C-alpha positions as CSV (number, residue, x, y, z in Angstrom):
1,M,72.4,171.8,34.5
2,V,75.8,171.1,33.2
3,W,77.8,168.1,34.2
4,R,81.6,168.2,34.1
5,T,83.7,165.1,33.9
6,D,87.4,164.6,34.4
7,Q,88.9,165.0,30.9
8,S,92.5,164.1,31.9
9,S,94.3,161.1,30.4
10,V,95.7,160.0,33.8
11,A,93.6,159.3,36.8
12,L,95.1,158.6,40.3
13,A,93.6,156.0,42.5
14,R,94.8,155.1,46.1
15,I,93.9,151.7,47.5
16,T,94.4,151.3,51.3
17,R,94.6,147.8,52.7
18,A,95.0,146.6,56.3
19,G,98.5,145.1,57.0
20,R,100.7,143.7,59.7
21,V,104.4,144.0,60.3
22,L,106.7,140.9,60.4
23,D,109.3,141.8,63.0
24,K,112.4,140.2,64.5
25,V,110.3,138.0,66.8
26,F,108.4,136.6,63.8
27,F,111.5,135.7,61.8
28,A,113.5,134.4,64.8
29,D,110.6,132.0,65.5
30,L,110.5,131.0,61.9
31,V,114.2,130.1,61.9
32,R,113.9,128.4,65.3
33,R,111.2,126.1,64.0
34,S,113.1,125.3,60.8
35,V,116.1,124.2,62.9
36,S,114.4,122.4,65.8
37,G,111.2,121.3,64.2
38,A,109.2,122.5,67.2
39,A,107.4,125.8,67.4
40,D,107.7,126.0,71.2
41,N,111.3,124.9,71.5
42,D,112.8,127.5,73.9
43,S,116.3,125.8,74.0
44,I,117.2,127.6,70.7
45,V,118.1,131.3,70.7
46,V,118.1,133.1,67.4
47,E,119.6,136.6,66.8
48,L,119.2,138.4,63.5
49,D,121.7,140.8,61.9
50,D,120.8,144.1,60.1
51,F,117.1,143.2,60.1
52,V,114.4,145.3,58.3
53,P,110.8,144.6,59.2
54,M,108.4,143.4,56.4
55,T,104.8,144.5,55.9
56,V,102.2,142.0,54.6
57,A,98.5,141.7,54.3
58,A,96.8,141.4,57.6
59,D,94.8,138.3,56.5
60,D,97.7,136.4,55.0
61,A,98.2,133.4,57.2
62,A,101.5,132.3,55.5
63,P,103.0,135.4,54.1
64,V,106.6,134.2,53.6
65,V,108.6,131.0,52.9
66,L,112.0,130.3,54.5
67,S,114.4,128.1,52.6
68,D,118.1,127.3,52.2
69,V,118.8,127.5,55.9
70,N,122.6,127.0,56.4
71,W,123.7,126.7,60.0
72,D,127.3,126.3,61.1
73,Q,126.9,124.7,64.5
74,K,130.5,125.3,65.5
75,S,130.4,129.1,65.0
76,G,126.6,129.4,65.5
77,R,126.3,131.6,62.3
78,F,123.5,130.9,59.9
79,T,122.0,132.3,56.6
80,A,118.6,131.7,55.1
81,T,116.6,133.0,52.2
82,V,113.1,134.5,52.7
83,Y,110.6,134.5,49.9
84,R,107.3,136.5,49.9
85,A,104.5,134.1,49.3
86,H,102.6,136.7,47.2
87,P,105.3,138.6,45.3
88,L,104.9,142.3,44.7
89,G,107.0,142.2,41.6
90,E,109.9,144.1,43.2
91,G,113.0,141.9,43.7
92,E,114.4,143.3,46.9
93,L,110.9,143.3,48.5
94,D,110.0,139.8,47.3
95,T,113.1,138.0,48.5
96,F,116.1,138.7,50.8
97,L,118.8,137.0,52.7
98,L,118.4,136.5,56.5
99,R,121.6,136.4,58.6
100,G,122.3,135.9,62.2
101,S,123.3,133.4,64.9
102,I,121.7,130.4,66.4
103,R,122.7,129.1,69.9
104,A,121.4,126.2,71.8
105,A,120.7,126.8,75.5
106,Q,122.6,124.5,77.9
107,S,122.7,123.9,81.6
108,I,125.8,125.3,83.3
109,L,126.9,126.3,86.8
110,V,127.0,130.0,87.8
111,F,128.0,131.5,91.2
112,T,125.1,132.6,93.5
113,H,127.0,135.5,95.1
114,M,130.3,137.3,95.1
115,M,133.3,135.4,96.6
116,P,136.9,136.3,97.2
117,A,140.0,134.5,95.9
118,G,141.0,131.6,98.1
119,A,137.4,130.8,99.2
120,T,136.5,127.1,99.4
121,L,133.4,126.3,97.4
122,S,130.3,124.4,98.5
123,T,127.2,123.3,96.6
124,A,125.4,126.3,98.1
125,D,127.8,128.7,96.3
126,V,126.6,127.8,92.8
127,R,123.4,127.2,91.0
128,V,122.4,125.7,87.6
129,N,121.5,128.1,84.8
130,D,119.3,126.1,82.4
131,S,119.1,128.7,79.7
132,Y,122.8,129.7,79.1
133,T,123.4,130.4,75.4
134,G,127.0,131.6,75.4
135,H,129.9,129.7,74.0
136,V,130.3,126.4,75.8
137,T,133.8,124.9,76.4
138,N,135.0,121.8,78.3
139,Q,136.1,124.2,81.1
140,M,132.5,124.6,82.3
141,F,130.6,122.6,84.9
142,S,127.0,121.4,85.1
143,N,127.1,119.4,88.4
144,A,127.5,121.3,91.7
145,A,129.1,118.2,93.4
146,A,132.0,118.4,91.0
147,I,133.2,121.7,92.4
148,A,132.5,121.1,96.1
149,G,135.7,121.6,98.2
150,M,137.6,123.4,95.4
151,T,139.3,126.7,96.0
152,L,138.9,129.9,94.0
153,L,142.0,131.3,92.2
154,H,140.2,134.6,91.5
155,S,137.4,136.6,93.0
156,V,134.0,136.1,91.3
157,V,130.7,137.8,91.2
158,A,127.1,136.6,91.2
159,D,125.9,134.9,88.0
160,Q,129.4,134.5,86.7
161,V,130.0,131.2,84.9
162,V,132.0,128.6,86.9
163,L,135.1,127.9,84.9
164,D,137.7,125.2,85.5
165,R,140.5,127.8,85.0
166,D,139.3,129.8,88.0
167,L,139.4,126.8,90.4
168,Q,141.9,124.5,91.9
169,K,141.4,121.4,94.1
170,T,142.0,122.3,97.8
171,M,145.2,120.9,99.1
172,V,144.5,119.1,102.4
173,M,147.9,117.3,102.7
174,H,151.1,119.3,102.7
175,K,154.6,118.3,101.9
176,G,156.6,117.6,105.1
177,D,153.5,117.0,107.2
178,P,153.5,114.0,109.6
179,I,150.8,111.6,108.4
180,L,149.5,108.1,109.0
181,L,150.2,105.5,106.4
182,S,147.4,102.9,106.2
183,F,148.0,99.5,104.6
184,R,144.8,97.6,103.8
185,S,144.2,94.1,102.5
186,P,141.4,91.6,103.0
187,G,141.2,90.9,106.7
188,L,144.2,93.1,107.5
189,H,144.7,96.8,108.3
190,L,148.1,98.2,109.4
191,A,149.0,101.8,110.2
192,V,152.5,103.3,110.6
193,T,153.7,106.9,110.8
194,G,155.1,108.6,107.8
195,R,155.8,112.0,106.3
196,A,154.3,113.5,103.1
197,L,156.7,114.1,100.3
198,E,154.2,116.0,98.2
199,D,151.1,118.3,98.5
200,G,147.9,116.5,97.8
201,Y,144.1,117.0,97.6
202,D,141.4,114.5,98.5
203,G,141.7,111.4,96.3
204,Q,145.0,112.4,94.8
205,Y,147.9,109.9,94.7
206,V,151.1,111.2,96.3
207,R,154.3,109.8,97.7
208,A,155.3,109.6,101.3
209,L,158.1,108.4,103.5
210,N,157.6,105.4,105.8
211,L,159.6,106.6,108.9
212,A,160.0,103.1,110.2
213,S,161.4,101.4,107.1
214,K,162.7,104.6,105.3
215,M,161.0,103.4,102.2
216,I,159.0,105.6,99.8
217,V,155.4,104.5,99.2
218,T,152.6,105.8,97.0
219,G,149.0,106.2,98.3
220,R,145.7,108.0,97.9
221,V,145.0,111.0,100.2
222,I,142.1,110.2,102.5
223,N,142.3,113.4,104.5
224,G,144.9,115.9,105.7
225,S,146.6,113.3,107.9
226,E,146.1,109.9,106.4
227,L,147.3,108.2,103.2
228,D,145.8,104.9,101.9
229,V,148.9,103.1,100.6
230,D,148.4,101.5,97.1
231,A,149.3,97.8,97.6
232,T,150.0,97.5,93.8
233,S,152.8,100.0,93.9
234,G,156.0,98.6,95.4
235,P,158.0,100.7,97.9
236,V,161.3,102.1,96.8
237,P,164.3,102.9,99.0
238,S,164.8,106.6,100.0
239,D,168.1,108.4,99.6
240,S,169.5,111.7,100.9
241,A,168.2,113.6,97.9
242,T,164.7,112.4,98.6
243,L,164.9,113.3,102.2
244,R,166.0,116.8,101.3
245,R,162.7,117.2,99.5
246,L,161.0,117.5,102.9
247,T,159.9,121.0,103.7
248,P,162.5,123.4,105.3
249,S,160.4,123.5,108.5
250,S,160.5,119.8,108.8
251,N,164.2,119.6,108.1
252,A,164.9,122.3,110.7
253,A,162.9,120.5,113.3
254,L,164.7,117.3,112.5
255,G,168.1,119.1,112.8
256,S,167.1,120.6,116.1
257,Q,166.2,117.1,117.4
258,R,169.5,115.7,116.3
259,R,171.5,118.5,118.0
260,S,169.5,118.0,121.2
261,A,170.3,114.3,121.1
262,G,174.0,115.1,120.5
263,W,174.1,113.7,116.9
């Protein structure tokens, strides 16, 4: 019997090992933990740019090391360097730069349903979104009570963020309207008739004309027909220019009354 052996100078051997893939979820969680210090912190959202998965040994419990995390909290952009814990001897496979964005989730108000322009808001028209990760500005709201009674300047749809620029306070008192002027002090409450010189919403300070004294006073709007006069602001005399600031309808009505009286 003749035995033959491989006489070639080069022999090829293939070694197959079990492996696992480190995907976007793995690296996003790695970045999240490096930023927040908590593995289960769901208030941080990480998105990666131009990511390529990495394959490592299946039994490697700590296959990579993340270092040099640089996060610009104003823009949300970050960079970090990833090192393979067990280098393969190939530069691009052993270390690479990780890029992306990091955003902290915040609580903001969103609309619960579609509403047309001009609608008056109630707390039932909005809800709190606790996981909003978009760009946050000082024009947003987190408290439903803050928008109750306000009016929409534009139509909105469900889940749209409630923005200050889309709202205005609802005017309950209108220029030229007959109103009641209330004067309050300890143990004393007086009320006289007046006329609003400006539009006003609940709580706003506006000026009004005291029809009895012809003096202009400043007060806080209580409702559409009552003004709580500010005792610290002194009344000022009215003049013809001030009286002309009343609404045309009020002036027309006043002129009609004068003609009827033969003035």
